[in-house]
N, C-alpha and C positions, 0 to 999 in steps of 0.2 A: 145488379150492381157491377158484377165482374165484367160483363160485356160492355157496360158504359165506360168503366175505367179503361178497359182495353182499347175501346174506340178513341178515347182521348189520348192515351199513351202512344199507341202505334204510329200515328202520323207525326207525332211531336218529337219522339226520341230517336236520335241518330244511332244510338247503340242498339242493344238487343232487348226485346220484350218477350217473355215467355209466360204461358199460362197452362201448358200441357201438364198432365198429371205427374209424369216422371220428374219434371223440373220442380214442381211444387213439393213433391215428396223429398227430393234431394235437399232442398233448402228448408225443409221442416225440422231438420236436426243439425246439431253441431257436436262438439266434443263433450257436451253435458249429457245428462240422462233424460232431458226433456224433448218433447216433440209438439210443434204447432204448425199446422199446414197453412201456408200463406195463400193469398188469392193470385198474386202476380209477382214475377221476378223481373227486375229491370237491371240491366248491366250497362250503365251509362258510358258513353264514349268520351264526353267532355263536360266541362262545368255547366254549360247551358242545359244539358240533359238532366243534371242533378237539380238545377233550379226548376226546370219544367216539371220534373217528377214530384217535387215538393209541392208546387202550386196545384198540380192535379190532385194530389192526395188531400190538399186543403179543400179543394172544390167539392170532392166527394166525401169529405169527413172520414177518410180511412187512414189507418196507420201507415207510416213509412219507417222502416227499420233498416239502418245501415249494417252491412256485414263485411268483415274482412276475410280472414282465412278460415274462420269457423273453428278456431282452436279453444274458444272460451269454455269454461267448465260449469257455468251456472245459467246458461240459456239466454245470455244477454242479447244475442243476435237473432232471436226467434220472435215472430209475431204474426198476426192474422192477415194483415193487409198487404202492402207492397214491401218486398225485400229488395234493397238496393245494394248490389254487389259491386264494390269499388275496385275490382281487380285490374281494370285498365289504367288506373291512376298510379303509375309506377315511375314518374319522373324523379330524377336525382341530380341536383345541382350542388356541386361541392365547392366550398370556400375554405379559407385557412382554418377557422375555428368553428365552422358551422356547416350544415348541409340542409338544403331544402328538399323535402321528399314528398311524394304523393302517398296517400293513405294505403294504397294497394301494394306498396313496396314491401317485399318480404324481408324480415329482419336479417335472415341468413345472407341474403344477397347484399344488403347494405353493409354487413360486417365484412364481407370479402372485398367490397369496393374500398372501404375505409382502411382495411389492412394493407392494401397496396400503397397507401400514403402514410403508413405507420400511425394511424389514428383509430379511435374507437368511440362508439356511443355507449355510455356506461350501462344503462339498464339491460340486463341479460337473462330474461326468463329461460327456464330450462327447455322450453319448447321454441326457443328463439330461432332455430333454423327454419321453422315453418310458419310462425305467426306473422301477421302484417303490422306495419307501423300504426295504421289506423286503429287496429284492435288494441295495441299497446297504449295509445292515447286514450281510447275509450274506457279502459279499466285501470289506468294509471299503473302499468306493469312495473315490476322491480327486478328481482333476481338476486343472485348471491352477492354481487358487488354494490348493491344499494346501501350496504352498511357504511361504506365510505363515500360513495358518489351520489346517493339518493335515488329516488324513483323517477319515472318519466316526468312527473310534475316539476322536478328540480332541474331538468335538462332540456327544456323547451323554451325557445325565445319568442316565437310568434306562431299564430295559427290563423289560417284562412278557412272559413266555413260558411255554410248556408243555414240560416235559421229557419224556424217553422213557418215564417211568412214568405220564404223563398228569396230572402235578401242575402247577398254576399257580403260578409263582414270579415275584416282582418283586425285581430287584436294582438298587441295593444294599440295599434295605429289609430283605430277608430275611437277618437277621444270621447265622443258623445256616449257610445256604448260602454267604454272603459269607465267613465265617470259614474254611470248608472250602476255598474258592478261594484265600484268602490263604495257607493251608497249602501249597497246590501251588506257590506262588511261591517258597517257601523251598527247594524241591527242585531248582529249575532251575539250569542252568549258564548264567549270563548271557553268558559269552564265546561260547557257541554260537549266539547270536542275531545276525542280520545287522546290520552297522554302517551302516544306511541310514535316511533320514527317512521312508520309506514301505515298508510290508511287509504283504502279504495272505496270507502262507504260514503254515500251521500254526495253533496256538492262541496268541493274543497275550497270554499270561500275563505276559509281560515288562512289559506296560502296567499291571498291577495292583500299585500301590504301597501301597494301603491298602484298608480295607473299602469305602470310598466309590468305589473303582474296580472293584469286583467284577463289575459288568455288562459290563466290557470284554472278558471272556473269551468272551462270546457273539458279539461283533462280529468278523466275519471267519471264523466257524465254519461257514459254508455250510450251515446247517440241520442240522448233525450233533450239536448239543448241545441244541437246543430250537427250538420254532416260535414266532416272535415274534408277540405279539398287539398290542402297542403300544410306542412308544418316545417318550421325552421328549428332544427335540433342543434344543441350544443355538442361539439365533439372535442375529444382530448387526445393528447399525444400518448402513444403506448408507453407504459412504464418501461424503464430500461432494464429492470430486474424484477423478478418475483420469487418468492419462496413459499412453499406449501408444506404445512405440517399435518400429518394424520395422527390423531391421538385416540387411543382406545380407553374405554371406561367400563368398569364392572357394574356400574349403577347409573341409570338415567338421571337420577336425582343429583348424583355427584357431578355429572357432566353439566347439568343446568346451573348448578351453583358455581362451578369453575368458570363457566361461560361468562358470568357477570364480572369476574376478575380479569379474564382474558380480554374482555371488551375494552377495559381501561387502557390497554396498550394500542388501541386504535388500529385493528387489522383492517385490511381492505375487504375481507370476506370471512365469515365464520358460519359454517353449515353443520347440520346434524343429520345423522341417519341411524336408524335402529337395526336390529338383526336382519330384517327382511332384505335390506340393501347389502349389508356387509357379507351376507351369505352368498351373494352373487359375485363377490370380488375374489379373484384368484390370489389369495394370500392366506397364510396360516395364522389366523388370529388366536389369541388366548381363548380357550373354551368358555371361560367365564365372562368374556366381553359381551356387554349388552348394547353398546352403541359406540359411534365414532364422532369426533369433531374434526372437520376440515378447517384449518386456520391458515389464511393467506395474508402476506404482507407484500406491498409493492414499493416500499421505501424504507430507509433506515434498516436495511436487511440484517446486518450483523448485530446491531443493538437489540432489535426485536427478537432475534434468535436466542440471544443470551437471556433476555427477560422472560420469554415464554418458557424456557427450560426451567426457570426458577419457580414460576407460579403455576405451572401445569400440575394438577393432581392426578392426571391420567398418565398412561404410558405412551410416550411419543414413539410410534413404530416406524414412521417414514418421514424423511425430510427430502423434499424435491426442489431442485434449483434449475433443472433443465426444462425448457419450454414444452418439449414433447411429453415428458413424464408428468408434468403438471396438468397438461391438457387431458392426458389419459385418465388420471385419477379424478379429475373434475367430471369426466363423462360418467363415472360410476354414480356420482351424486346426481347429475342431471337426469339419469335414467331411473331415479327412485320411483317416479310415478308409474313407469312401465313395469318395474320390478314388483310394485305393490299389486298392480292389476294381474300380472303373471302369477302371483302367488295365491290369488283368491279365486275360487271357483266362481263362474259367472252368476250362479244363483245366490251367491253370498255377497256380491258387491252392492254395497249401499250407495245410493246416489250422492254426489258431492253436495254437501250442505254445511257441515261444520269444519270444512277442510282448510280454512284460511284465516282463522282468527289470530290476532296478535295482542300481546299484553306488554305493559312496561317491563323492562328487563328484570328489575328486582322482583317481579311477581312470577317469573318464569317457572320456578319450582311448583308454585300453586297451580299453574296451567296443567301440568302433568297430574297433579292431585285431583283436579276437577275431572279430567278424562278418566282416571281410574274409578272415580265414583260413578260416572255414567256407565262405564263398562260393567261394573258390578250390578247396578240397578237394572239395566236393560239387557243384561246377559249378552253383551257385544264384546268383540275383540277389536283391537286397533293396531294400525301400522302408522309409524310416525317418521317424518323427515322434514327438513325445511331450514328456514333462515333464522337460526337460533339467535344470532347476534342482534336481530331486530325484534326478538321475542315473538317471531312468527313461525309457528309449527303447523305443518300440514298433516292432519289426521285423516286416515282412511278407516272407516268403520267396516267391520266384517260381521254380517248377521244374515238371518234368513229374510229374503226379499218379500216373503209373504207377510212379514211384520212391518211393511212399509208405512203403515199408519203411525207407528211409533216415532218416525223421523221428526215430525213436527214437535212432539213432546221432548225429544232429545235436544233438538235445536233450541227450543224455548228455554230449557233449563241451562244449556251450555252458554247461550248468549247472555242470559241474565247474569251468570257468574263472570263472564268476560267483561261486561259493562261495569259491574261492581268494582272490578280491578282497574278500571280506567282504560280498558282495552278497546279494540275495534272488532266488529264481527267479520270484517274482511280487510286484509292488508294489501292484497294485490290482484285478486281475481274478480272483484266487483260484486254488486248486489244481485243483479239479474233476477231470474224467477225464484231463486233459492232464498234470497235474504231481503228483498225490498220491503217486505211487510214488517221487518224489524228495525228499519232505519229510524222511524219516529221514536221508538224506544231508546235507541242509542243516543240520539241527539237532543231529545226533549221537545216539548211542544213549541217553544219559542223559536228554536233553530229550524224546526220542521216547517213552520209557517214561512220563514225566510226562504227556505228551499222551494216552497210552493210559489212564492213570489218570483223567484228566479226562473222557474219553469214557465210561469205565465208570461214573463217578459220576453223570453226567447221563443216560446211555442204556445201562443195564446189559444190555439184550437186543440192542443194536446194530441197532435198527430205523430210527433217524433218519438218512436219507441215507447208508447204509453205503457203504464203499469210497471215500469222499471224505476227504481229509486223512490218515486212518488206514486203511491197506490193505496186504494182502499180495499184491495183484494188480498186474499191469502193464496199465493201461487206456489208455495213450497212443495206441495205434493200433487197439485193439479198439473195436468199436462205431462206427467211422467210417461216415458215410453212404456208400451205394453211389454213386460218382460216375459 
């Protein structure tokens, strides 16, 4: 089969086609803890290459999985068949309030280009200097400023992609396809969707309110509905001023409760870090400090400064108004993942599985209670940081890797509790290999059937990144790298 696929790909693809062991091993991993060795790697040169690769995958009934920069944490870009690396698609066409970019465009490069025009694209994942725009579209990325500006799904105007039949489609321009997508929205049970401000699980058909929103079903679909060729992104003017408050708390529960009140003042960002991160900051914190909140405003600066000082139950230790100082302290928050990895011995690092849930903000204190119960039951420890203003906390578990079989039990218990609270199993990292088996549980049978219909419409032969989002398999502990 491999030789037949190669014989079809090599004379057809203008870009690169690789099947050597070293290439297959390189593309068998990403930033997650999973490993799947593919058959072939295709690095397309142009749109025609993408279309041809999809049609050949269809012919041989093999999977084709799109890959960006490989920074995903749940194995979304791994599969057994063809891996399609979109790194050559780096076009960038700037207009007044939008920019059309290729999926291989690195977010850090886009940011620098926009900065020259005093503009910005709001979604800002902490790995933003290295991730690709295509990957951000694939898992509906967010970041700290999603609190005010929304996730990727709220900041995209148009998407051009290739579906599972090898057809090039632009949404929402293609009215026939847009009408079909709108039809799916009428079938969903809206009560089955999480009551949260960020969600990267399943197909975000709930965001399609009209034909003009039809493209949103592709965002967060992890390459299972189409391979993005380009996207038109909304851009905004840089705020004229920003102010950042750093607040220390002696109790995580106090911080989570205070966060609910602070959120009513509409900050542009509100982030949380525990002692693991604050221990890396060169500042003399109170010895009893358990955690920090980073609270930023980018409008009504004076008014919000007065208001925050009144409602804060923690100790405001720093107020920054200069751009350089604000950037420096945000780096501490952005490095939380690195600090967490640095602080855990390799043999104690548990794979990313429950690291990205979100709950309605009023249930935030309960989220920490749930985690405490899990730590007690499974004798684990945890490191916490994240987008607390969205009820989205990233938990890193610390345990003996020999107890890897407990991961599924932990995830099952944790996700059950999250779903009961009206939350989502993943707010910004996606379902991937870690969580796809829980999608049906989150959305219910009716919505899951609609998801399957959407998948069938765009990808009738199930070749586009199969077993992500829609799956009958349990992949949470399958395909973990050999530690």
